[in-house]
C-alpha positions, 0 to 999 in steps of 0.5 A: 449821297450828295454829289459823290458821284457827280460828273462824267466818267471819262474813260468809260464814256470814250475809252482809248480803244474806241478813240485814239488822240494823235500822238502829238495830242498825247504829248507832255513836255519833258517825257522821254521813252528812254534813259541813257548813261552819261557819256564816258567817251570824249564828246564829238563836235557834230558841226566840225564833223558834219559842217552844215548837214548838222541839224540843230532844230528837230522841230515839234517832236511828240514827248511820251513814255515808252508804254504810251508809244507801245499802246498808241501803235498797238491800239491803232494796229487793231483798228485795221481791217485785213484779210486775216480778220475777214473778207474783202469783197471788193470788185476789180481788185482780187483781194485774196489771201497771201499765204504765209509760206510765201512770206517765209520763203521771201524772208530766207537769209540768202534771199532777203539779204541779196544786194543789187550790186552784188556780182553775177558770180554770187547771184546766180540763185536769185536770177534762177528764181527770176528765170523760173518765175518768168518761164512760169508767167510765159507758160501761163500766158502763152506769150513769148517774152517778158519784164519783171521790172514794173512795180505796179499794174498801171506801171505794167500798162505804162510800160506795155504802151511804151513798147507799142509806141516803140513798135510802131516808130521802128516801122517809120509808122508812128500812130496817134490814138488808142481805143479803150472800152468804157468797161476798161480800168480807169488807169488805161485812159490815163496811161494811154495819155501819159505816154502821149496818145490820143484816147478814143472811147469804145462803147460796149454793146448790150451784153457789156462786151466790145461792140465789133461793128463799132470797133470796125469803124473806129480802127484805122491806120492812125490806131496804135492799139486797143487796151482791153480789160478781159475779163472786163470790169463787169465780170464778163469775158470777151467771147469774140476776143479772136475777132477783135484781135483780127480786126485790129491786126488787120489794120496793123494795130496791137491788142494790149490786155490789161491782165488785172482779171487773170484770176479768172483765166489762169490755167483755163485760157491763155491770152497769148492763144487769143491774139494778145500782143502785150499785157501786164499781169498783177502779181498782187492781184493773181499770184498772191503777193502783198496788195495795197498800202502803197506797195511794193507791187509788181506788174510784169509785162509779157509780149510776143516776139514782135515786141521783144527788142524793145523790152526794158533793159536789162533782160535776163539772159543765159550765157554760153556757159549756162550761167545767167546774166543781165543783158544791157546791150539793148539798142532798141529798148525803151530804156529802164522803167524801174531801179534794179530789176523790180521788187525782187520779194515779189518775185520770190512770193509769186514763185512760191504761190506758183510752185505750191499749186502747180498746173492743177492747183492754179486751175482749181483756183480759177475754177473756184474764184468763178464758182464763188462769184456765180454762187453769190449771183445766184443768191442775190440776183432776186434782191439786187438789179443785175444790168448785164445778163451775160455770164459772169466770171471772177466777179459780179456787178449788181445796181442800186436800182431797186434800192434807189427808189427809196433813196438808198444808194450803193454807197449807203449799202456799202457802209451799212455792210461795215455793220455786219463786219465786212469790208465794202464792196467796190462802190460805183464802178465800173461807170457804165453801170449806174449805182454799181455794186462790184463784188469779187469773192475770189477763190479764198472765201468758204462757202460758209463765209460766203453765206454770211455775206449773202445773208448781210446783203439780203438783210440790207436789201430788206432794210432799204425797203422797210427802214431806209433811213437806217441804211442811209445813216449807216455805219452805226457800229463802227468807231467812227461814224459816217464821215463828211467825204465831200468836205474831206476830198475838197478841204483835206487837212494833210499835215498836223501843225503844232501851235506856238504856244503849246503842243496840247491841241484838241482836233477843233483847235488843230483844224483851227490852227491849220 
């Protein structure tokens, strides 16, 4: 047959569905995705109209046909892993399903098109949504007042600690330090430092809870607050939370609660009832609004009456005639922390979720989330090390101690999980657990889906013992194999730069050009 079939079948060996060039690399000079008719009106002198604002050099832009553009972005979209495709067992982040009815309600014309500058007389419906959501969140948390302004959990922390600082300053007693347990979220110490406080670490006891004796030693007249995540990042509820609050209050300090893990508490217990003075809520974790991708998120801050005067301005209020208004006359306010009044689209979604479930449904959601986590724990604790035997709430934290004997680490097993069609669990966090494997199934997952995850993790534990190299080199079935994470972190290529001579680059020449 001679050399009739000699050569590499490029499309078969590296199909675009498995590999996709950058849009600049696909570019060819002269291609266009549009065709315009000849101008049939007098041309406008843009320079005369716009002056120095006219941009004549657009830089290097990709040139492609319409179908190439459509295929490029459609193919990329199919590479995304999403809650619509499978389970996110990420611990600490509550990656729950977002009901589609929430999205539908948020797109209603009168709500989606509401303008921040429209007068109050045309905004009563919008303000009522904010009022009903505020009242609902206060009922859920047992607090007295709330602001919806903060745009994320860490932003809520920042706002809450600003309230703490303003409170102490108003008493003529500015304090210097904030206590943070080693089981807290990593944003907590960063928040305290940004607000100007010294951070003092509080070690956990053998059960993974706050050590009360250690707390009593550390709390003094310089302590502004304790920032406590409850349940903590190891999924444990602080059973002596009342005593923690009493110790703080006896010294004039406040109790701040990171409410990121409220998915384990809603409808069962209220932070305001066990001594919390101020807390934030993550609407994108607990109340089923979009999570990740840079936002928009929402992190409302609820507080007791003693902190109400310091809430960000404006505050939602009711006039004497019964209409709603935004009150800007707040002389002790810490000031505005977000443009307008926060991310309104998230308020709509969260309220839709709360009203659709009602009190009984929210309580059931909490119970199902805790049940699912404990189901995973019971099915996996014979193959993975469980560093804390304390009862789990919404998530369970294992360690890689048993697998590490064969050189297999938590990151290896997380990558191997990709081969089984699951997103990886949270790797190497919390820091108080060496080789942490942090899993939170949420209430969204059925028993059938949990059994698939359990089967995959048990199989990985078996592989780690019988064929550790298979796990240490995972993933094997993904479009891209194991990445060089060290180089990516230390020498990131953050911008693609075209060469002077040509816009056609391979990944290798692009890196060199950079």
